[in-house]
C-alpha positions in Angstrom: 2.7 1.6 25.1 1.0 3.1 21.5 3.9 4.8 20.2 4.3 5.9 17.0 6.6 2.5 15.9 4.5 -0.3 18.0 1.6 1.3 16.5 2.9 0.9 12.8 4.6 -2.4 14.1 0.7 -3.9 15.1 -0.3 -2.5 11.6 2.6 -4.8 9.0 2.4 -7.6 12.0 -1.9 -6.9 9.9 -0.3 -7.0 6.8 1.5 -10.1 7.0 -1.2 -12.2 8.8 -2.2 -15.0 6.1 -6.3 -16.0 8.4 -7.9 -12.9 7.3 -7.7 -9.9 9.6 -10.5 -8.3 11.7 -10.7 -4.6 11.5 -10.9 -4.0 14.5 -6.9 -5.4 16.0 -6.6 -2.3 13.8 -9.1 -0.4 14.7 -7.9 -0.7 18.9 -4.4 0.8 18.1 -5.7 3.5 16.1 -7.1 4.0 19.6 -4.8 3.3 21.9 -2.1 5.6 19.7 -4.5 8.4 19.4 -5.4 8.5 23.4 -2.2 9.1 23.8 -2.5 12.5 22.5 -3.4 15.4 24.5 -6.2 17.0 23.5 -8.5 17.9 20.0 -4.9 19.1 18.2 -2.6 16.8 18.8 -4.6 13.5 18.3 -5.2 15.5 14.5 -1.2 15.7 14.1 -0.9 12.3 15.8 -3.3 10.8 12.8 -1.6 13.1 10.3 1.8 11.1 11.5 0.4 7.5 11.4 -1.5 8.5 8.0 1.6 9.4 6.0 3.7 6.5 7.2 0.6 4.2 6.0 0.4 5.9 2.6 3.6 5.1 2.0 3.3 1.3 2.5 2.9 -0.3 -0.6 1.2 -3.9 0.1 -0.9 -6.4 -2.3 -2.5 -7.7 1.6 -6.1 -6.6 0.9 -6.0 -6.3 4.5 -4.0 -2.6 3.7 -7.4 -0.7 1.8 -9.2 -1.4 4.8 -6.9 0.2 7.2 -6.9 3.3 5.3 -10.6 3.2 5.3 -10.5 3.4 9.1 -8.1 6.3 9.4 -9.9 8.4 7.2 -12.4 8.0 9.7 -10.3 8.5 12.3 -10.1 11.9 10.1 -13.7 13.0 9.6 -14.5 11.8 13.5 -11.6 14.5 14.8 -13.1 16.9 12.0 -16.6 16.7 13.2 -17.8 19.4 15.0 -18.2 19.0 19.0 -22.1 18.8 19.7 
């Protein structure tokens, strides 16, 4: 299940990892979470909840800026008009 709590737990695990983390792991979690939301508007709202939760985190992990950048890329992707 890729609900908000589960996704945030996956992110926390990545932040705590001692080895460098591949951003692909976070991307997989983001995609799994967003794919649960039916439709573009629901995905935008789901991403907003995810970004709000991550924005509150204060971590010295070098992975946190990468995670926030990945979330920003998804925001940009969701804002693009469909061709």
